[in-house]
C-alpha positions in Angstrom: -23.0 -17.7 -7.5 -22.2 -19.0 -3.9 -19.1 -16.8 -2.7 -16.5 -18.9 -0.7 -13.0 -19.6 0.2 -13.6 -22.8 -2.2 -15.2 -19.9 -4.9 -13.6 -17.1 -4.0 -14.5 -13.8 -5.8 -11.7 -11.6 -6.9 -11.7 -8.0 -5.4 -13.0 -5.2 -7.5 -9.9 -3.0 -8.4 -9.5 0.9 -9.0 -8.0 2.7 -11.9 -5.5 5.3 -10.9 -6.1 9.2 -11.8 -4.4 12.4 -10.8 -7.0 14.0 -9.0 -10.3 13.4 -6.9 -12.9 13.1 -9.7 -16.1 15.6 -10.0 -19.2 13.2 -8.8 -21.0 14.1 -11.8 -18.1 12.7 -13.8 -19.5 9.4 -13.6 -23.2 8.3 -14.9 -25.0 7.8 -11.7 -22.4 9.9 -9.5 -19.4 9.2 -6.8 -18.9 8.1 -3.6 -16.0 9.0 -1.8 -13.9 7.5 1.0 -10.5 7.1 2.2 -7.9 5.0 0.7 -6.7 2.6 3.5 -3.2 1.7 3.2 -3.3 -2.4 4.3 -3.8 -5.8 3.3 -7.0 -6.2 0.8 -8.7 -8.7 2.1 -12.1 -10.5 1.5 -13.7 -11.8 4.7 -16.1 -15.2 4.4 -18.4 -15.9 7.4 -20.5 -18.9 6.9 -22.8 -17.8 10.8 -20.1 -19.9 12.8 -16.5 -19.3 11.7 -14.4 -16.6 9.4 -11.9 -17.3 6.5 -9.7 -14.4 5.6 -8.8 -14.4 1.8 -6.1 -11.7 0.0 -6.2 -9.9 -2.9 -4.9 -13.1 -4.7 -7.4 -15.5 -3.2 -4.7 -16.9 -0.6 -5.7 -17.7 2.3 -4.7 -15.3 5.5 -6.7 -16.9 8.8 -4.1 -18.2 10.6 -1.9 -14.9 10.7 -5.1 -12.9 12.3 -6.7 -15.0 14.8 -8.0 -11.6 16.9 -9.8 -10.5 14.0 -11.3 -14.3 13.3 -12.4 -14.3 16.7 -13.9 -11.0 16.6 -15.6 -12.0 13.1 -17.5 -15.1 14.6 -17.9 -12.8 17.8 -19.6 -9.4 16.1 -21.1 -10.9 13.1 -24.8 -11.1 12.7 -25.3 -13.0 9.9 -23.4 -14.6 7.0 -21.5 -12.6 4.8 -18.6 -11.7 2.5 -17.1 -8.1 3.1 -14.3 -6.5 1.1 -12.3 -4.2 3.0 -8.6 -4.1 4.6 -6.5 -5.0 7.2 -4.3 -2.6 9.0 -2.4 -2.1 12.2 -2.3 0.9 14.2 0.2 2.2 16.4 1.4 5.6 18.7 -0.2 6.5 21.8 -3.9 7.8 22.1 -4.6 11.1 20.2 -1.7 10.9 17.9 -2.4 6.9 16.5 -1.5 6.2 12.3 -1.1 3.5 10.3 1.9 1.1 11.0 2.8 -0.8 7.6 5.7 -2.1 9.2 4.1 -3.7 12.3 1.6 -5.1 9.8 4.0 -6.8 7.4 5.8 -8.5 10.8 2.5 -10.3 11.1 3.0 -12.9 8.0 5.3 -15.4 10.1 5.4 -19.0 9.9 5.8 -19.7 13.4 2.6 -20.2 15.3 3.9 -19.0 18.7 4.8 -15.8 17.2 1.6 -15.2 14.9 0.2 -15.2 19.0 2.4 -12.9 20.3 1.7 -10.3 17.7 -1.9 -11.0 17.7 -1.6 -9.3 21.3 1.2 -6.7 20.8 0.2 -5.4 17.8 -3.2 -6.6 16.8 -5.0 -6.0 13.6 -8.4 -4.2 12.8 -10.5 -4.6 9.5 -11.9 -1.7 7.8 -14.9 -2.4 5.8 -15.7 -1.0 2.7 -17.7 -3.2 0.7 -20.8 -6.1 1.2 -20.3 -8.9 -1.7 -22.8 -11.2 0.0 -25.2 -11.5 2.6 -27.1 -14.7 3.8 -27.7 -16.7 0.7 -27.8 -13.7 -1.3 -24.9 -12.5 -4.0 -24.9 -9.4 -4.1 -22.4 -8.7 -7.2 -25.4 -7.5 -9.4 -26.4 -5.0 -7.0 -25.5 -0.9 -7.3 -22.8 0.1 -4.7 -25.3 3.0 -3.3 -27.4 -0.3 -2.3 -24.6 -2.7 -1.1 -23.6 0.5 1.1 -27.0 0.9 2.9 -26.8 -2.9 3.6 -23.4 -2.4 4.7 -24.6 0.3 7.3 -27.3 -1.4 8.7 -25.1 -4.4 9.1 -22.6 -2.4 11.1 -24.8 -1.6 13.2 -23.7 -4.7 15.2 -20.1 -4.1 14.8 -17.4 -2.7 17.0 -13.9 -2.7 17.7 -11.4 -4.5 16.2 -14.1 -4.5 13.2 -14.8 -0.9 11.6 -16.7 0.5 8.7 -14.6 3.0 6.5 -16.8 6.6 6.3 -17.5 7.7 3.1 -19.3 10.9 1.6 -20.3 12.6 -1.6 -19.3 15.7 -1.1 -16.2 16.3 -3.4 -14.7 19.0 -1.6 -14.5 17.6 1.9 -12.9 14.1 0.0 -10.4 16.6 -1.5 -9.6 17.9 2.1 -9.5 14.1 3.4 -6.4 13.4 0.8 -4.3 16.0 2.4 -5.4 15.7 6.2 -5.7 11.8 6.2 -2.2 11.1 5.1 -1.2 12.3 8.4 -2.7 9.4 10.1 -0.8 7.1 6.9 -3.6 6.6 4.8 -2.8 6.4 1.1 -5.3 8.7 -0.6 -8.7 8.6 -1.5 -11.3 6.0 -3.7 -14.2 7.3 -5.2 -16.6 4.8 -6.2 -19.5 4.9 -9.0 -22.8 4.5 -6.9 -24.1 3.2 -9.5 -22.2 0.1 -10.4 -22.3 -3.2 -10.0 -19.4 -5.3 -8.1 -17.2 -6.2 -10.9 -14.5 -8.6 -9.8 -11.1 -8.1 -10.9 -12.1 -4.7 -13.3 -10.9 -1.2 -12.8 -14.3 0.4 -12.4 -13.6 2.6 -9.0 -10.7 5.3 -9.1 -7.9 6.0 -6.6 -5.6 9.3 -6.1 -2.9 8.7 -4.4 -0.1 11.3 -2.6 2.6 12.0 -5.4 5.7 13.9 -4.7 9.2 14.5 -6.0 12.7 14.5 -4.8 16.1 14.8 -5.7 18.0 11.6 -4.8 21.7 10.2 -5.1 22.1 7.1 -7.3 23.9 4.4 -5.2 24.1 1.7 -7.7 21.8 -0.6 -9.8 20.7 -4.3 -9.8 21.0 -6.7 -13.1 17.2 -7.4 -14.5 16.2 -10.8 -13.6 16.6 -11.4 -17.3 20.3 -11.2 -17.2 20.4 -7.9 -19.3 20.4 -4.6 -18.3 19.6 -2.3 -15.3 16.4 -4.0 -13.4 16.5 -1.4 -10.9 18.1 1.6 -9.5 19.2 2.2 -5.6 18.7 5.9 -4.4 20.5 7.6 -1.2 19.7 10.9 0.9 22.2 12.3 3.2 21.0 12.3 6.8 21.8 15.1 9.5 25.0 13.5 10.3 26.2 13.4 6.9 25.7 9.5 5.9 24.4 8.4 2.7 21.3 6.1 3.2 19.6 3.7 1.1 15.6 4.8 0.9 14.7 2.7 -1.6 14.6 2.2 -5.6 13.4 3.3 -8.7 12.6 0.9 -11.6 10.0 -0.6 -14.3 12.0 0.3 -17.6 11.6 -0.6 -20.5 13.8 -3.6 -22.2 15.8 -0.8 -24.6 16.3 1.7 -22.1 17.8 -1.2 -19.4 20.3 -2.2 -21.8 20.9 2.0 -22.7 21.2 2.3 -18.8 24.0 -0.3 -18.6 26.3 1.8 -21.2 25.3 5.3 -19.9 26.2 4.3 -16.2 29.4 2.5 -17.0 31.3 5.5 -16.4 30.3 5.7 -12.8 30.8 2.1 -11.7 33.4 1.7 -8.9 36.1 -1.3 -9.8 38.5 -2.7 -7.6 42.4 -2.7 -8.4 42.2 -5.6 -10.7 39.5 -3.4 -12.6 36.5 -5.7 -11.2 33.2 -3.9 -10.6 32.7 -3.6 -6.9 29.4 -5.2 -5.8 27.4 -4.2 -2.7 24.8 -5.7 -0.9 21.3 -4.0 0.6 20.2 -5.5 4.2 18.3 -8.4 4.3 14.7 -9.2 5.5 12.5 -12.3 5.9 11.2 -11.1 2.4 14.0 -10.8 1.1 15.9 -14.2 2.4 15.7 -15.7 -1.3 16.3 -13.1 -3.2 19.9 -11.5 -4.6 20.6 -8.7 -2.8 23.5 -7.5 -4.1 24.1 -4.4 -6.9 26.7 -3.3 -8.9 28.3 0.0 -6.8 28.1 3.5 -8.5 30.0 6.7 -7.5 27.6 8.5 -5.6 27.9 11.8 -7.5 24.4 11.4 -10.1 21.5 13.1 -8.9 17.7 11.7 -10.3 14.5 13.3 -9.7 11.9 11.0 -9.0 8.3 10.5 -8.1 7.0 8.8 -4.6 4.1 8.8 -2.8 4.8 8.8 0.8 7.8 7.8 3.4 7.5 4.9 6.2 10.0 5.9 8.0 13.5 6.2 6.5 12.7 5.0 3.0 9.8 5.3 0.3 7.0 3.5 1.3 6.6 2.2 -2.6 8.9 1.9 -5.3 9.8 5.3 -6.6 9.4 6.5 -10.3 12.7 7.9 -12.4 11.4 11.3 -13.6 14.6 12.9 -15.0 18.5 13.0 -14.6 19.4 16.7 -12.3 22.9 17.3 -13.4 22.6 20.5 -11.9 22.5 19.2 -8.5 25.5 18.5 -6.2 24.9 15.2 -4.7 26.0 16.7 -1.4 22.7 18.4 -1.4 20.5 15.7 -1.5 19.2 15.7 2.0 16.1 14.1 3.8 15.1 17.7 4.8 13.9 18.5 1.0 10.9 15.8 1.9 7.5 16.8 2.2 6.3 14.9 5.3 2.4 15.2 6.2 0.9 17.1 9.0 0.2 14.5 12.1 -3.0 13.5 12.3 -4.5 11.0 14.5 -6.7 7.6 12.9 -9.3 7.6 15.6 -10.5 11.0 13.8 -10.5 9.2 10.3 -12.2 6.3 12.1 -14.7 8.1 13.7 
């Protein structure tokens, strides 16, 4: 099977689990590695030029000219690499991954792309080798693919990196805690004896999960037009201002309809009795979307599960856990959040 941008490979995926698994929990054992928080990318290098495919096989090549130049300069042989595109920020000795800077790289203007390539250059972290030369490695066990990738990595250098791995489960558990301080997302466990399975969740991933008590600010109507699509969440800052920190969604059809009735007493209305609408900030990702929501009296408290913060907001959509009628909304502040101890990204890359 020839793998190319015209005949792309679907990335192998991971199933979420609650804890770093024991190595003997899978036949043939497990290899552990950090979980990078960036853009999943498949690199197709034909010996002269490199193309960058996304997880959904859309081409990202034009957005990262500094990487395509590096692949052409550093890769010693035609190959197909699986890995993650990330951006680092911070001063030397206290660098971390910067999701916001990475997301800015997807821009329609060529001049803007070139500017960002210079000011916030990306790097690529390789963690699998899917093909080398004319040989597909899809049926090759991961242990052998990793060995070939390490041989290939001898010719590499910044901005192309090889992710570290270990078979020591206790070290992997330390990585889960320590590396979060550099902005990483968790730990991935890969079966050493497994072939590369496009689109299949044969790998295992462990991410950080925390809970927080947040104030319910409002809700958006589901895209179907019926029921609650998502809840808007807030926290009080040190000045006493209620800040929007993200949302919670993924309700069943029945629960979406129930929430409309359940939240009706909290709906804020004008003098004519009409529901007052609010609007969240727009970004280039939401420029064509309806960002309006139904405002609610900010007195109801929810406990949500979340993985990590990105600035003043939840990095990903939070998960509704339970109502907290025992909590006063004013007590829901940023101070309650568990923030990881800073860890230098360079130490993760070493």
